[in-house]
N, C-alpha and C positions, 0 to 999 in steps of 0.2 A: 454259713461263714466260710470265708476264703481259707483253703487248707494251709497256705503259707502263714496266714495270721494265727492259725491254731498252733503253729510251731512256737509262737511267741510265749506260749504258756509252758514250754519246756525250758528249764533253766539252761543257759548257754553252756555250762560245763557238761551237761548231759547231752547236748547236741554233739559236742566233741566225742563223748563216750559212745553214743549211738553210731556215729559215723565210723569210729574206730572198730566197733564190733561188727559192723557190716563188712569192713575190710578184712577182719579176722575170718568171717564166714566165707568170703571170696577166696581168701588164702587157703582155707581148708578144701574148697572145691577145685581151685585152679592155682596150686602153689607155684611160685617161681623157683626153679631148680638151683639158681645161683646161691641161694641161702646157705646151702651146705658147705660151700667153699669159703664163706666169709670167716675171718679169724675171730677168736673170742674178744679181741680188742675192740671190735665193732660194738659189742654189747657193753663193754666197759665205757666206751666213749658215749654210748647212748644213755647210760646211767648218769653220767656227768651232765649231758645236755638236758635230760629229764629234770635233774635237780635244779639246774639254772632256771628252767622254765617254771618249775613249781615255786621257786623263790620270787621270780618276776610276777607270777600270777597272784601269789599270796600276799605280797607286800601291799598292793593297792587294796586288797580286801581288808586288811588290818587298818589301813588308813581310813577307809569308808566306815568301818566299825567305830573307830575313834571319833570321826566327824559326825557320827550318828545320822548317816545318810544311806540311801538304798543302793543295793547292787542289782536290783531287778529291772530289766529293760522295760520301759514304758511307765514305770512308777516315777513320781515326782521327787527329785533330789532336794534335800534340805540345804546342802552345802555344795559349792563348786570347788572341787579339789583340783589344785593346779601345781602342787609341789611334788617332791619325790620323783617317781618315774613318770608322773604326768607332765614333767618339764620336757620330756623327750617324745612322748606319744600320748595321744588322747585316749588310747585303748590298751594300756599296759596289761590288763588282765587277759585280754584276747591274745596279745602278743605272747604272753607267758604260757597260756594254754596251748598255743600253736607250737611253741618250742618244746614244751613237755610232750606233746603228741608225737613230734618227730623223734624225740629221745626214746619214747616207748617203742616206736617202730624200729629204731636201731637196736634197742635191747633185745627185742624178739626177732630181729632180722626179717621184718615183714615189709613187703612193698605195696600190697593192695591198700592198706590204710593210707599210705602216703599219696597214692594215686587218687584217692577219694577226698583227701583234705581240701582241695580247691572248692568242692561243693559246700563244705562248712564255711570256708572263708567268703565265698560268694554270698551265702545266706547272711552272714554277719555284715558284710560290706554294703549290701543292697537292701536288706530288710531291717535287721536289728539296729545297726548303728544310725541309719537315718531317723528311725523312730526315737532313739535316745537323743540324738542331736536336736530334733524338733522340740522335744520336751525341755531340754536344757536352754534352748533359745527362748522358749515361752517363759521360763522361770527366771533366767539370769540375763536375758536381753543382750545388750551391747557388751557386757562383761564376758559373756560366753563367745560372742562373735570375735572379739579381740583375741581371746584365747585361741580360737580356731585359726586365726591368721598367724599366730606365733608358733603353734605346735601342730605337727602333721597328724593325720588320722591314724596311721600305722607307725612307721619308723622312717 
């Protein structure tokens, strides 16, 4: 089996966590010295950014639960959710996880995780999301295609 396809068995939040932990490991091996000079306000701002990201990621999760549909990439959705944050982005969970990730990096004043974040976003954009979109097109047809035309993939 293709190694990239194997990643599809890892829940997306864990992809963010694993990427972040790789950044933490790199930070331990090759830390950026500027971190010591950053004021405590950076960590406070990071906490606020993290909280916003967690809310943005959690809200759609609650909506999916109420709609009794799946949050697992590649599984067939029972309902097409287009309200709430889905009016602004087709992937608010991923947007929220990205914002929370950046907030965590600011809290801990770490740069390596931020430098690695594009790897996670590339994986989502070119592997996970296309799989999800193809399933949604199969299940919801023109209704999903019209939604795609109205709402951007990211923001």
